TIVEX-498328 format. One line per field, with one value per atom (N, C-alpha, C): residue number from 1; residue in three letters; atom name; x, y, z. Coordinates in nm, 3 decimals. Each point is the difference from the previous one (the first is absolute). Layout:
// residues N
num (NUM | ...)
residu (Ala | ...)
atome (CA | ...)
u (X | ...)
v (Y | ...)
w (Z | ...)
This chain:
// residues 124
num (1 | 1 | 1 | 2 | 2 | 2 | 3 | 3 | 3 | 4 | 4 | 4 | 5 | 5 | 5 | 6 | 6 | 6 | 7 | 7 | 7 | 8 | 8 | 8 | 9 | 9 | 9 | 10 | 10 | 10 | 11 | 11 | 11 | 12 | 12 | 12 | 13 | 13 | 13 | 14 | 14 | 14 | 15 | 15 | 15 | 16 | 16 | 16 | 17 | 17 | 17 | 18 | 18 | 18 | 19 | 19 | 19 | 20 | 20 | 20 | 21 | 21 | 21 | 22 | 22 | 22 | 23 | 23 | 23 | 24 | 24 | 24 | 25 | 25 | 25 | 26 | 26 | 26 | 27 | 27 | 27 | 28 | 28 | 28 | 29 | 29 | 29 | 30 | 30 | 30 | 31 | 31 | 31 | 32 | 32 | 32 | 33 | 33 | 33 | 34 | 34 | 34 | 35 | 35 | 35 | 36 | 36 | 36 | 37 | 37 | 37 | 38 | 38 | 38 | 39 | 39 | 39 | 40 | 40 | 40 | 41 | 41 | 41 | 42 | 42 | 42 | 43 | 43 | 43 | 44 | 44 | 44 | 45 | 45 | 45 | 46 | 46 | 46 | 47 | 47 | 47 | 48 | 48 | 48 | 49 | 49 | 49 | 50 | 50 | 50 | 51 | 51 | 51 | 52 | 52 | 52 | 53 | 53 | 53 | 54 | 54 | 54 | 55 | 55 | 55 | 56 | 56 | 56 | 57 | 57 | 57 | 58 | 58 | 58 | 59 | 59 | 59 | 60 | 60 | 60 | 61 | 61 | 61 | 62 | 62 | 62 | 63 | 63 | 63 | 64 | 64 | 64 | 65 | 65 | 65 | 66 | 66 | 66 | 67 | 67 | 67 | 68 | 68 | 68 | 69 | 69 | 69 | 70 | 70 | 70 | 71 | 71 | 71 | 72 | 72 | 72 | 73 | 73 | 73 | 74 | 74 | 74 | 75 | 75 | 75 | 76 | 76 | 76 | 77 | 77 | 77 | 78 | 78 | 78 | 79 | 79 | 79 | 80 | 80 | 80 | 81 | 81 | 81 | 82 | 82 | 82 | 83 | 83 | 83 | 84 | 84 | 84 | 85 | 85 | 85 | 86 | 86 | 86 | 87 | 87 | 87 | 88 | 88 | 88 | 89 | 89 | 89 | 90 | 90 | 90 | 91 | 91 | 91 | 92 | 92 | 92 | 93 | 93 | 93 | 94 | 94 | 94 | 95 | 95 | 95 | 96 | 96 | 96 | 97 | 97 | 97 | 98 | 98 | 98 | 99 | 99 | 99 | 100 | 100 | 100 | 101 | 101 | 101 | 102 | 102 | 102 | 103 | 103 | 103 | 104 | 104 | 104 | 105 | 105 | 105 | 106 | 106 | 106 | 107 | 107 | 107 | 108 | 108 | 108 | 109 | 109 | 109 | 110 | 110 | 110 | 111 | 111 | 111 | 112 | 112 | 112 | 113 | 113 | 113 | 114 | 114 | 114 | 115 | 115 | 115 | 116 | 116 | 116 | 117 | 117 | 117 | 118 | 118 | 118 | 119 | 119 | 119 | 120 | 120 | 120 | 121 | 121 | 121 | 122 | 122 | 122 | 123 | 123 | 123 | 124 | 124 | 124)
residu (Met | Met | Met | Glu | Glu | Glu | Asn | Asn | Asn | Cys | Cys | Cys | Pro | Pro | Pro | Ile | Ile | Ile | Thr | Thr | Thr | Ala | Ala | Ala | Asp | Asp | Asp | Val | Val | Val | Leu | Leu | Leu | Glu | Glu | Glu | Ser | Ser | Ser | Leu | Leu | Leu | Arg | Arg | Arg | Ser | Ser | Ser | Met | Met | Met | Asp | Asp | Asp | Asp | Asp | Asp | Ser | Ser | Ser | Gly | Gly | Gly | Gln | Gln | Gln | Ser | Ser | Ser | Ser | Ser | Ser | Leu | Leu | Leu | Leu | Leu | Leu | Gly | Gly | Gly | Glu | Glu | Glu | Leu | Leu | Leu | Tyr | Tyr | Tyr | Gly | Gly | Gly | Ile | Ile | Ile | Phe | Phe | Phe | Leu | Leu | Leu | Asn | Asn | Asn | Asp | Asp | Asp | Ala | Ala | Ala | Asn | Asn | Asn | Lys | Lys | Lys | Gln | Gln | Gln | Tyr | Tyr | Tyr | Asp | Asp | Asp | Glu | Glu | Glu | Ile | Ile | Ile | Cys | Cys | Cys | Leu | Leu | Leu | Ala | Ala | Ala | Ile | Ile | Ile | Ala | Ala | Ala | Gly | Gly | Gly | Ala | Ala | Ala | Asp | Asp | Asp | Pro | Pro | Pro | Lys | Lys | Lys | Arg | Arg | Arg | Leu | Leu | Leu | Gln | Gln | Gln | Met | Met | Met | Ala | Ala | Ala | Ala | Ala | Ala | His | His | His | Ser | Ser | Ser | Leu | Leu | Leu | Lys | Lys | Lys | Gly | Gly | Gly | Ser | Ser | Ser | Ser | Ser | Ser | Gly | Gly | Gly | Ser | Ser | Ser | Leu | Leu | Leu | Gly | Gly | Gly | Ala | Ala | Ala | Ala | Ala | Ala | Thr | Thr | Thr | Val | Val | Val | Ala | Ala | Ala | Asp | Asp | Asp | Leu | Leu | Leu | Cys | Cys | Cys | Lys | Lys | Lys | Thr | Thr | Thr | Leu | Leu | Leu | Glu | Glu | Glu | Ser | Ser | Ser | Met | Met | Met | Gly | Gly | Gly | Lys | Lys | Lys | Ser | Ser | Ser | Gly | Gly | Gly | Val | Val | Val | Ile | Ile | Ile | Gly | Gly | Gly | Ser | Ser | Ser | Thr | Thr | Thr | Glu | Glu | Glu | Ile | Ile | Ile | Thr | Thr | Thr | Leu | Leu | Leu | Ala | Ala | Ala | Arg | Arg | Arg | Leu | Leu | Leu | Ser | Ser | Ser | Asp | Asp | Asp | Glu | Glu | Glu | Leu | Leu | Leu | Asp | Asp | Asp | Arg | Arg | Arg | Val | Val | Val | Arg | Arg | Arg | Asn | Asn | Asn | Trp | Trp | Trp | Thr | Thr | Thr | His | His | His | Glu | Glu | Glu | Cys | Cys | Cys | Gly | Gly | Gly | Phe | Phe | Phe | Val | Val | Val | Met | Met | Met | Pro | Pro | Pro | Pro | Pro | Pro | Ser | Ser | Ser | Ala | Ala | Ala | Arg | Arg | Arg)
atome (N | CA | C | N | CA | C | N | CA | C | N | CA | C | N | CA | C | N | CA | C | N | CA | C | N | CA | C | N | CA | C | N | CA | C | N | CA | C | N | CA | C | N | CA | C | N | CA | C | N | CA | C | N | CA | C | N | CA | C | N | CA | C | N | CA | C | N | CA | C | N | CA | C | N | CA | C | N | CA | C | N | CA | C | N | CA | C | N | CA | C | N | CA | C | N | CA | C | N | CA | C | N | CA | C | N | CA | C | N | CA | C | N | CA | C | N | CA | C | N | CA | C | N | CA | C | N | CA | C | N | CA | C | N | CA | C | N | CA | C | N | CA | C | N | CA | C | N | CA | C | N | CA | C | N | CA | C | N | CA | C | N | CA | C | N | CA | C | N | CA | C | N | CA | C | N | CA | C | N | CA | C | N | CA | C | N | CA | C | N | CA | C | N | CA | C | N | CA | C | N | CA | C | N | CA | C | N | CA | C | N | CA | C | N | CA | C | N | CA | C | N | CA | C | N | CA | C | N | CA | C | N | CA | C | N | CA | C | N | CA | C | N | CA | C | N | CA | C | N | CA | C | N | CA | C | N | CA | C | N | CA | C | N | CA | C | N | CA | C | N | CA | C | N | CA | C | N | CA | C | N | CA | C | N | CA | C | N | CA | C | N | CA | C | N | CA | C | N | CA | C | N | CA | C | N | CA | C | N | CA | C | N | CA | C | N | CA | C | N | CA | C | N | CA | C | N | CA | C | N | CA | C | N | CA | C | N | CA | C | N | CA | C | N | CA | C | N | CA | C | N | CA | C | N | CA | C | N | CA | C | N | CA | C | N | CA | C | N | CA | C | N | CA | C | N | CA | C | N | CA | C | N | CA | C | N | CA | C | N | CA | C | N | CA | C | N | CA | C | N | CA | C | N | CA | C | N | CA | C | N | CA | C | N | CA | C | N | CA | C | N | CA | C | N | CA | C | N | CA | C | N | CA | C)
u (14.931 | -0.013 | 0.064 | -0.075 | 0.045 | 0.119 | 0.100 | 0.118 | 0.077 | -0.003 | 0.070 | 0.150 | 0.082 | 0.145 | 0.066 | -0.081 | 0.050 | -0.044 | 0.091 | -0.036 | -0.103 | -0.096 | -0.114 | 0.042 | 0.096 | 0.039 | 0.066 | 0.082 | 0.064 | -0.105 | -0.089 | -0.104 | -0.088 | -0.038 | -0.083 | 0.076 | 0.127 | 0.083 | 0.009 | 0.020 | 0.007 | -0.135 | -0.107 | -0.134 | -0.029 | 0.049 | -0.025 | 0.073 | 0.106 | 0.074 | -0.063 | -0.092 | -0.062 | -0.128 | 0.011 | -0.114 | -0.096 | 0.032 | -0.089 | -0.122 | 0.015 | -0.109 | -0.021 | 0.084 | -0.016 | 0.117 | 0.083 | 0.115 | 0.101 | 0.003 | 0.095 | 0.144 | 0.022 | 0.134 | 0.044 | -0.090 | 0.034 | 0.032 | -0.079 | 0.025 | 0.137 | 0.033 | 0.130 | 0.114 | -0.013 | 0.106 | 0.020 | -0.110 | 0.014 | 0.040 | -0.040 | 0.045 | 0.151 | 0.051 | 0.146 | 0.070 | -0.055 | 0.060 | 0.009 | -0.111 | -0.001 | 0.096 | 0.008 | 0.095 | 0.143 | 0.032 | 0.134 | 0.022 | -0.104 | 0.014 | 0.033 | -0.061 | 0.032 | 0.148 | 0.050 | 0.142 | 0.091 | -0.035 | 0.084 | -0.006 | -0.116 | -0.012 | 0.090 | -0.004 | 0.087 | 0.147 | 0.034 | 0.138 | 0.039 | -0.091 | 0.025 | 0.025 | -0.083 | 0.017 | 0.134 | 0.039 | 0.129 | 0.116 | -0.013 | 0.105 | 0.016 | -0.111 | 0.005 | 0.058 | -0.047 | 0.050 | 0.149 | 0.046 | 0.140 | 0.085 | -0.061 | 0.069 | 0.072 | -0.073 | 0.055 | -0.068 | 0.059 | -0.064 | -0.017 | 0.096 | -0.011 | -0.116 | -0.014 | -0.111 | -0.134 | -0.006 | -0.120 | -0.033 | 0.099 | -0.019 | -0.057 | 0.056 | -0.043 | -0.141 | -0.031 | -0.133 | -0.107 | 0.029 | -0.096 | -0.021 | 0.106 | -0.010 | -0.090 | 0.017 | -0.081 | -0.148 | -0.032 | -0.139 | -0.057 | 0.083 | -0.043 | -0.047 | 0.075 | -0.034 | -0.130 | -0.015 | -0.122 | -0.123 | 0.014 | -0.115 | -0.039 | 0.098 | -0.030 | -0.070 | 0.043 | -0.061 | -0.145 | -0.035 | -0.136 | -0.084 | 0.054 | -0.077 | -0.002 | 0.081 | 0.008 | 0.099 | -0.045 | 0.089 | 0.061 | -0.077 | 0.054 | 0.107 | -0.022 | 0.102 | 0.127 | -0.016 | 0.115 | 0.073 | -0.074 | 0.063 | 0.077 | -0.058 | 0.069 | 0.127 | -0.010 | 0.118 | 0.107 | -0.042 | 0.096 | 0.078 | -0.071 | 0.065 | 0.100 | -0.041 | 0.091 | 0.117 | -0.025 | 0.107 | 0.103 | -0.048 | 0.091 | 0.080 | -0.063 | 0.072 | 0.112 | -0.032 | 0.101 | 0.114 | -0.036 | 0.101 | 0.092 | -0.058 | 0.081 | 0.079 | -0.038 | 0.067 | -0.053 | -0.105 | -0.059 | -0.128 | 0.009 | -0.117 | -0.042 | 0.050 | -0.033 | -0.136 | -0.060 | -0.128 | -0.112 | -0.006 | -0.096 | -0.130 | -0.008 | -0.114 | -0.135 | -0.012 | -0.128 | -0.037 | 0.095 | -0.027 | -0.034 | 0.069 | -0.027 | -0.141 | -0.038 | -0.134 | -0.108 | 0.024 | -0.096 | -0.009 | 0.114 | 0.000 | -0.082 | 0.018 | -0.077 | -0.150 | -0.036 | -0.141 | -0.056 | 0.077 | -0.047 | -0.012 | 0.091 | -0.013 | -0.125 | -0.031 | -0.124 | -0.122 | 0.005 | -0.111 | -0.020 | 0.109 | -0.010 | -0.056 | 0.052 | -0.045 | -0.150 | -0.042 | -0.142 | -0.087 | 0.047 | -0.075 | -0.018 | 0.106 | -0.012 | -0.100 | -0.004 | -0.096 | -0.142 | -0.019 | -0.132 | -0.055 | 0.088 | -0.041 | -0.019 | 0.042 | -0.011 | 0.109 | 0.104 | 0.110 | 0.087 | 0.028 | 0.085 | -0.074 | -0.009 | -0.071 | 0.089 | -0.058 | 0.077 | 0.057 | 0.116 | 0.062 | -0.094 | -0.087 | -0.090 | -0.107 | -0.023 | -0.105 | 0.056 | 0.127 | 0.062 | -0.009)
v (8.401 | -0.117 | -0.119 | -0.109 | -0.119 | -0.063 | -0.041 | -0.068 | 0.084 | 0.129 | 0.092 | -0.004 | -0.021 | -0.006 | 0.139 | 0.104 | 0.137 | 0.060 | 0.064 | 0.058 | 0.111 | 0.002 | 0.092 | 0.146 | 0.038 | 0.142 | 0.046 | -0.084 | 0.037 | 0.005 | -0.097 | -0.002 | 0.125 | 0.037 | 0.119 | 0.126 | 0.006 | 0.115 | 0.011 | -0.112 | 0.000 | 0.038 | -0.052 | 0.034 | 0.149 | 0.060 | 0.143 | 0.087 | -0.052 | 0.075 | -0.011 | -0.096 | -0.025 | 0.082 | 0.120 | 0.089 | -0.033 | -0.101 | -0.038 | -0.075 | -0.061 | -0.079 | -0.133 | -0.033 | -0.125 | -0.095 | 0.027 | -0.083 | -0.011 | 0.098 | -0.008 | 0.013 | 0.083 | 0.013 | -0.132 | -0.062 | -0.128 | -0.105 | -0.004 | -0.095 | 0.021 | 0.125 | 0.030 | -0.037 | 0.039 | -0.030 | -0.150 | -0.073 | -0.144 | -0.073 | 0.051 | -0.058 | 0.012 | 0.120 | 0.021 | -0.086 | -0.004 | -0.080 | -0.147 | -0.056 | -0.142 | -0.032 | 0.089 | -0.019 | -0.003 | 0.096 | 0.005 | -0.118 | -0.036 | -0.111 | -0.130 | -0.021 | -0.120 | -0.001 | 0.115 | 0.009 | -0.021 | 0.060 | -0.015 | -0.142 | -0.062 | -0.140 | -0.089 | 0.022 | -0.075 | 0.023 | 0.124 | 0.033 | -0.073 | -0.004 | -0.073 | -0.148 | -0.058 | -0.142 | -0.024 | 0.089 | -0.013 | 0.013 | 0.090 | 0.017 | -0.126 | -0.059 | -0.123 | -0.114 | -0.014 | -0.106 | 0.015 | 0.124 | 0.027 | 0.013 | -0.027 | 0.011 | 0.135 | 0.107 | 0.136 | 0.082 | -0.001 | 0.067 | 0.151 | 0.065 | 0.145 | 0.033 | -0.077 | 0.019 | -0.025 | -0.103 | -0.028 | 0.117 | 0.049 | 0.112 | 0.122 | 0.032 | 0.118 | -0.015 | -0.117 | -0.022 | -0.002 | -0.067 | -0.007 | 0.138 | 0.077 | 0.137 | 0.086 | -0.011 | 0.078 | -0.036 | -0.129 | -0.043 | 0.034 | -0.007 | 0.036 | 0.146 | 0.087 | 0.142 | 0.030 | -0.052 | 0.031 | -0.064 | -0.121 | -0.067 | 0.069 | 0.045 | 0.072 | 0.131 | 0.070 | 0.129 | -0.016 | -0.115 | -0.021 | -0.086 | -0.025 | -0.067 | -0.151 | -0.060 | -0.147 | -0.045 | 0.009 | -0.018 | -0.140 | -0.102 | -0.136 | -0.021 | 0.054 | -0.005 | 0.069 | 0.117 | 0.075 | -0.078 | -0.064 | -0.079 | -0.120 | -0.067 | -0.114 | 0.046 | 0.114 | 0.055 | 0.041 | 0.050 | 0.035 | -0.123 | -0.111 | -0.127 | -0.041 | 0.006 | -0.036 | 0.096 | 0.127 | 0.099 | -0.033 | -0.035 | -0.036 | -0.125 | -0.097 | -0.120 | 0.036 | 0.088 | 0.043 | 0.074 | 0.086 | 0.079 | -0.090 | -0.106 | -0.091 | -0.099 | -0.012 | -0.094 | -0.141 | -0.021 | -0.132 | -0.006 | -0.055 | -0.003 | -0.142 | -0.097 | -0.139 | -0.044 | 0.079 | -0.042 | 0.099 | 0.036 | 0.102 | -0.056 | -0.133 | -0.059 | 0.036 | -0.012 | 0.026 | 0.147 | 0.087 | 0.144 | 0.039 | -0.056 | 0.029 | -0.047 | -0.118 | -0.052 | 0.088 | 0.045 | 0.089 | 0.134 | 0.049 | 0.126 | -0.015 | -0.109 | -0.026 | -0.002 | -0.070 | -0.009 | 0.138 | 0.078 | 0.131 | 0.096 | -0.007 | 0.081 | -0.040 | -0.129 | -0.046 | 0.058 | 0.006 | 0.058 | 0.146 | 0.076 | 0.141 | 0.011 | -0.081 | 0.001 | -0.032 | -0.104 | -0.038 | 0.109 | 0.060 | 0.108 | 0.119 | 0.037 | 0.114 | -0.032 | -0.125 | -0.041 | 0.003 | -0.056 | -0.003 | 0.141 | 0.092 | 0.139 | 0.078 | -0.058 | 0.069 | 0.103 | -0.002 | 0.096 | -0.036 | -0.129 | -0.049 | -0.114 | 0.008 | -0.104 | -0.125 | -0.118 | -0.123 | 0.000 | -0.063 | -0.002 | -0.048 | -0.095 | -0.054 | 0.101 | 0.103 | 0.099 | 0.122 | 0.003 | 0.118 | -0.008)
w (-23.412 | -0.085 | 0.071 | 0.007 | 0.069 | -0.071 | 0.081 | -0.052 | -0.102 | 0.020 | -0.090 | 0.028 | -0.101 | 0.021 | 0.012 | -0.006 | 0.009 | 0.133 | 0.071 | 0.129 | -0.019 | 0.089 | -0.012 | -0.001 | 0.083 | 0.005 | -0.130 | -0.059 | -0.127 | -0.111 | -0.002 | -0.102 | 0.010 | 0.121 | 0.018 | -0.042 | 0.032 | -0.041 | -0.152 | -0.067 | -0.146 | -0.061 | 0.058 | -0.051 | 0.015 | 0.108 | 0.022 | -0.102 | -0.060 | -0.102 | -0.138 | -0.016 | -0.131 | -0.011 | -0.054 | -0.007 | -0.115 | -0.079 | -0.110 | 0.051 | 0.118 | 0.055 | -0.069 | -0.096 | -0.075 | 0.019 | 0.099 | 0.033 | -0.113 | -0.089 | -0.111 | 0.048 | 0.101 | 0.056 | 0.062 | 0.076 | 0.062 | -0.106 | -0.105 | -0.107 | -0.063 | -0.023 | -0.060 | 0.094 | 0.128 | 0.097 | 0.018 | 0.018 | 0.022 | -0.128 | -0.115 | -0.126 | -0.016 | 0.028 | -0.006 | 0.103 | 0.121 | 0.106 | -0.039 | -0.050 | -0.034 | -0.115 | -0.096 | -0.110 | 0.054 | 0.085 | 0.060 | 0.095 | 0.076 | 0.095 | -0.073 | -0.116 | -0.079 | -0.038 | -0.043 | -0.039 | 0.120 | 0.114 | 0.119 | 0.054 | -0.007 | 0.043 | -0.087 | -0.130 | -0.091 | 0.034 | 0.032 | 0.037 | 0.129 | 0.095 | 0.125 | -0.030 | -0.085 | -0.037 | -0.069 | -0.089 | -0.068 | 0.098 | 0.095 | 0.101 | 0.083 | 0.039 | 0.078 | -0.083 | -0.123 | -0.088 | -0.027 | -0.009 | -0.026 | 0.126 | 0.116 | 0.128 | 0.013 | -0.030 | 0.000 | 0.111 | 0.120 | 0.113 | -0.017 | -0.062 | -0.020 | -0.093 | -0.106 | -0.095 | 0.070 | 0.085 | 0.077 | 0.092 | 0.069 | 0.092 | -0.073 | -0.114 | -0.075 | -0.056 | -0.058 | -0.058 | 0.108 | 0.111 | 0.110 | 0.061 | 0.011 | 0.053 | -0.089 | -0.128 | -0.094 | 0.011 | 0.003 | 0.011 | 0.137 | 0.102 | 0.136 | 0.004 | -0.063 | 0.002 | -0.072 | -0.119 | -0.077 | 0.065 | 0.050 | 0.062 | 0.130 | 0.076 | 0.122 | -0.027 | -0.103 | -0.036 | -0.042 | -0.059 | -0.047 | 0.095 | 0.119 | 0.103 | -0.005 | -0.084 | -0.005 | 0.107 | 0.125 | 0.115 | 0.008 | -0.032 | 0.007 | -0.106 | -0.120 | -0.105 | 0.051 | 0.059 | 0.051 | 0.108 | 0.090 | 0.108 | -0.056 | -0.098 | -0.061 | -0.073 | -0.066 | -0.068 | 0.099 | 0.115 | 0.105 | 0.044 | 0.013 | 0.036 | -0.108 | -0.126 | -0.110 | -0.009 | 0.022 | -0.001 | 0.109 | 0.118 | 0.110 | -0.033 | -0.065 | -0.042 | -0.097 | -0.095 | -0.096 | 0.070 | 0.093 | 0.072 | 0.081 | 0.059 | 0.081 | -0.085 | -0.128 | -0.089 | 0.011 | 0.081 | 0.019 | -0.081 | -0.122 | -0.086 | -0.037 | 0.072 | -0.031 | 0.051 | 0.090 | 0.061 | -0.035 | -0.126 | -0.043 | -0.056 | -0.018 | -0.071 | 0.061 | 0.132 | 0.065 | -0.011 | 0.024 | -0.009 | -0.142 | -0.097 | -0.140 | -0.039 | 0.045 | -0.029 | 0.064 | 0.122 | 0.067 | -0.073 | -0.049 | -0.075 | -0.128 | -0.070 | -0.121 | 0.031 | 0.106 | 0.040 | 0.036 | 0.070 | 0.043 | -0.118 | -0.094 | -0.121 | -0.078 | -0.001 | -0.064 | 0.072 | 0.133 | 0.076 | -0.038 | -0.011 | -0.037 | -0.142 | -0.090 | -0.139 | -0.009 | 0.069 | -0.001 | 0.062 | 0.106 | 0.064 | -0.095 | -0.072 | -0.092 | -0.111 | -0.043 | -0.104 | 0.056 | 0.120 | 0.062 | 0.023 | 0.034 | 0.025 | -0.130 | -0.110 | -0.128 | -0.023 | 0.083 | -0.016 | -0.121 | -0.014 | -0.108 | -0.067 | -0.132 | -0.074 | -0.012 | 0.009 | -0.022 | -0.141 | -0.019 | -0.134 | -0.110 | 0.030 | -0.102 | -0.044 | 0.080 | -0.031 | -0.071 | -0.022 | -0.063 | -0.150)
C-alpha cells in the first residue's frame, strides 16, 4: 500500500496471524493501539506542559513500545526522540517533535480507516 505508515514486514506478519481472512484481528489490534496512543500522546503533552522529564520519558517509552510492535516505525522513532529528551532532562525543545508525532499518529489513524480496520468515530 502506497504511503503506508506501517512497515510491510510487520503488517504481513500480523495479517498471517488473522485466520478469519476479514482483518478482524488487525482492526482490534489497531483500535486498541489508537485508543492507547491517544492517551499516551495526551500524557506526553501533559508532561511537557508540566516540565516533567521523567513523566515524558515514561509516556514516550510506552508509546514507543506499542507503536514499534505494530509496525508504526516513524511513531516509534519520534517517541524514542522524546524519550531521550525526557531522560536527558532537556524538554524545552519538543514542539517540532511533538507536532510530527501528532501528524504521524493522524497518518496511522487515517490509514486504519482507509483500510477498513478501524471505523472513524463518526461511523460508530
